[in-house]
C-alpha positions in Angstrom: 27.9 -14.5 -101.3 24.6 -15.2 -103.0 24.0 -12.3 -105.4 20.3 -13.1 -105.8 19.7 -12.3 -102.1 21.6 -8.9 -102.1 20.0 -6.1 -104.1 23.1 -3.9 -103.6 25.3 -6.6 -105.1 22.9 -7.1 -108.0 22.9 -3.4 -108.7 26.7 -3.2 -108.6 27.1 -6.3 -110.8 24.7 -5.0 -113.5 26.1 -1.4 -113.3 29.6 -2.8 -114.0 28.3 -5.1 -116.7 26.5 -2.2 -118.4 29.7 -0.1 -118.4 31.7 -3.0 -119.8 29.1 -3.7 -122.5 29.0 -0.1 -123.5 32.8 -0.1 -123.8 32.7 -3.3 -125.9 30.2 -1.7 -128.3 32.4 1.4 -128.6 35.4 -0.7 -129.9 33.5 -3.5 -131.7 34.1 -4.1 -135.4 31.5 -2.6 -137.6 30.2 -6.0 -138.8 29.0 -6.9 -135.3 28.4 -3.5 -133.7 24.7 -3.4 -134.8 24.1 -6.8 -133.3 25.7 -5.8 -130.1 23.5 -2.7 -129.9 20.4 -4.9 -130.4 21.5 -7.2 -127.5 22.4 -4.2 -125.4 18.9 -3.0 -125.8 17.6 -6.2 -124.3 20.1 -5.9 -121.5 18.9 -2.4 -120.8 15.2 -3.5 -120.6 16.1 -6.2 -118.1 18.2 -3.7 -116.0 15.3 -1.3 -116.1 13.0 -3.9 -114.7 15.5 -4.8 -112.0 15.9 -1.1 -111.1 12.1 -0.6 -110.9 12.0 -3.5 -108.5 14.7 -2.2 -106.2 17.2 -4.7 -107.7 15.3 -7.6 -106.3 15.4 -10.6 -108.6 12.5 -12.2 -106.8 10.3 -9.1 -107.2 11.5 -8.5 -110.8 11.1 -12.2 -111.8 7.5 -12.0 -113.2 8.3 -8.8 -115.2 11.5 -10.3 -116.6 9.6 -13.5 -117.6 7.1 -11.4 -119.4 10.0 -10.2 -121.7 10.5 -13.8 -123.0 9.0 -12.8 -126.3 11.6 -10.1 -126.7 14.3 -12.7 -126.2 12.7 -15.0 -128.7 12.3 -12.2 -131.3 13.7 -12.7 -134.8 15.8 -9.5 -134.3 17.4 -10.8 -131.2 18.0 -14.3 -132.6 19.6 -12.8 -135.7 21.8 -10.6 -133.5 22.9 -13.6 -131.4 23.6 -15.6 -134.5 25.7 -12.8 -136.0 27.8 -12.4 -132.9 28.2 -16.2 -132.5 29.3 -16.5 -136.2 31.7 -13.6 -135.8 33.2 -15.2 -132.7 33.7 -18.5 -134.4 35.3 -16.9 -137.4 37.7 -14.8 -135.3 38.7 -17.0 -132.5 41.6 -19.4 -132.0 40.6 -22.9 -132.8 43.0 -24.6 -130.4 
């Protein structure tokens, strides 16, 4: 199934992902929780755009692309770096 061609599948995917992300934030260690909240804010903006465009990636594409500045912001880059560093520090190095 090609998720990009099925709005119902896109909605289901992002709804489940949002619930999982929210659950992750609720149990995240305090040192990365603020970064996860920042990233969740970006996720919510993208989901909002998809919802306004009836979950059509094609229709939402230009509005999502217009958010590139948000993704490139210092705040988001810092959040990504914090989560990445935390993951490297707390993972098995097999």
